N, C-alpha and C positions, 0 to 999 in steps of 0.2 A: 447568429441566431441563438436565442435563449430557449432551452428546453425545460419545461416545467417537470420536475422530477416526479416519477411514480414509483419510487424505490427508496427504501430507508437504508441507512448505513448498515444496519444489522442484516437486512435481506441480502445486500451485496456481499457481505463477508460470509454469511451462511452459504450462499451459492458457491463462493470460491472455496470454502472449507470442504464442501461436499465433492467438488469437481477436480480439485488439484490432484495430480499424480502423487502417489505415496512417497516417491523418491525426489519430489520437487523441493527446492529451497525457497522459502518465503521470507522476504525482507519487508518489514512493515513499520509505519510510524506509530506513535503512541495511541492515537485514537483507534486505529484499526487493530493494533495489538491487544488493546483492552477488550475489544469485541471477540477476538479469537479466544482470549482467556475466559470470557464469559461463556462462550459456546462449549469449550472443553470442560469447564466446571459443571455446567448443566448436564453434560454427558458422563461426568465422573472420570474423565480421561486426563492423563498427565500432559504437560506441555511437551510437544514433539521436539526432537533435537534438530530437525531441519528448518528451524525458524530463527530469525535474527531480528532483534529490535534495533531500530536506527536511532533511538534516544540514547544520549542527549545530542546526537549529531543531526540537529534539525536542518532539513534541506539536503541531507546526504544520502537518502535512501537509494536514489538512482545510481550514485557512484558505488555504493556498497554492492548493489545488485549487479552492476556491470563487472566489477572485479570477480565476483563469484561466478558469473556466467562465463567469463573468459577462462577461469581456472577449472570450471566443471562443465565443459561443453556438452557432455553426455546427459546432463540433467536440465530439466526446466527450472528456470529461476523466475520467480514472480515477485515483483515489487508492488506493494500496496502503499501508495503515497497519499499525502494530504495536500489540498490545494494551497493552503497557507504555507506549508512546508516547501512545496515545489517552487512557489513564488520566490523563496529566498535563494534558490540555486537553479534558476532557469538554464544556466549554462550547462547543467548536467544533461539536458536533452541533446545538445550538440555533441557532448562527449560520448554519450551512448551511441548516437547515430553515426559518429565517425568510425566506430568499431564494428557496427552492424552485427551484433551478437544474435545468431539465429534462434537461440534458446531463451531469450529474455522477453517476458510479458510485463509491461509497465502499466499499472492501473493508478488513476488518481481519483480519490473520492472528493468530488467537487460539491461542497455544501455551502460555500460562501461565508464560512465563519472560521474564526480562530478559537481555540480552546473549546471546541464543540462538546456539549454535554456538561460544561462547567459554566462559562460566562457567555459563550456564543457571541463573541465580539465579531462584528462584521469585518471580513477580510478586505484589504485594499484591492481594488479592481476585481470585485467578485463576479464580474461578467467576462473576465478574461477567458479567451478560447484556448484551452490547453491542447486540445487535439490539433487545432490549426498550427500551434507553435511546434508541436512534435512533427507534424507533416512538413513544415518549413525546415525543420532541423534535418530531416532525412530519414525518419522512421519508415520502415517498409509499409506498415499499416498504422493508421491513426484515425480513430473514429470516436463518436460521442454516443452514449447510450443512457437513456433516462428512465427505462422501464424494466422492472424486475423480470418479467416474462421474456422480454427481448434479450436481456443479459443471460438468462438461463439457457436460451436457445443458441446464443452466439458463443458462449464460453468454450464449449468443446471444440468448436471450429478454430477458435483463437489458439487453443492449446495445441492443436494439431498442425498449425501453420508456422512456417519459418518467420522469424522476426528480424529486427526488433519490432514488437507490436505495442501499440499504445491505445488505451481506452480511457476516455474521460467519462467517468460515471457520475451523472447528475443525481445526487441523493439528498434526501431531507436530513437536516442536522438533528442530532439528538436533542431532547428537551433540556434546556439549561437548568442547572442545579442552583446556581447563584441567584440570590434574590433576598427579599426581606427575611431577616433572621438567619441567613446562611452564614456559616462560619467556616473559613478555609482551614482544612486540616493540613498539618505539615506534610509536605511531599515525602513519601517513603524513600528510604535509601535504595530500594529495589529499582526505582526508575533510573537511577544513575549507575547501578551495578549490573543490571540484567544484560546489557549488551556484552560485557565481558564474560558473564556466566554462560550466555547462550553461544557466544563465539567459541568458548572452550568445548561446549557440548557438541556444537556443529563440527568442530575439528575432529573430535572423537568419532562422531557418526560417519564422517567422510573417510576416516582412516588416514588422515593427513598428519604428518609430523609437525608439531608446533614450531 
């Protein structure tokens, strides 16, 4: 069943940024991470140390989150995945479910596009049911939400429930920037260096020896 989204990507990330516990670890793909950056810039806040970009490891957000969840069982670990990214590594669902990490919340922003906010290329199998796939893999909870109010009401319950938990968030893609007269800027080195930078900051924050 296809759910028409009544939620934007920005709304989903804003709700998550407001509700997540202060000591939670957040692993996010490039699209979600850029929205976190935007929210913090608007608030004049620095990038928090408990956050880790999964770029350039496309498709690897679930694996990174699983490793952190197993290593830090006392903390909530929240993975904010993209639909095109997760399609590349669907086996990650089985890997997570096989370990049953109680502290892992896995969210996928399902907007049906690749490079959302840039070219918005239609992703292959944009009607794929990620929640059903997570359910089949063995996640303790797997559901689909397409409404911002419903997500706001459900999120505190999800954070308080043992996992692994999976939520397929049906969201509207960002408006594409590519079009007539658009010129692609060179991708900044930060996109490829920030995972290492954030991993070092996360290590320091956790007080773990490198």
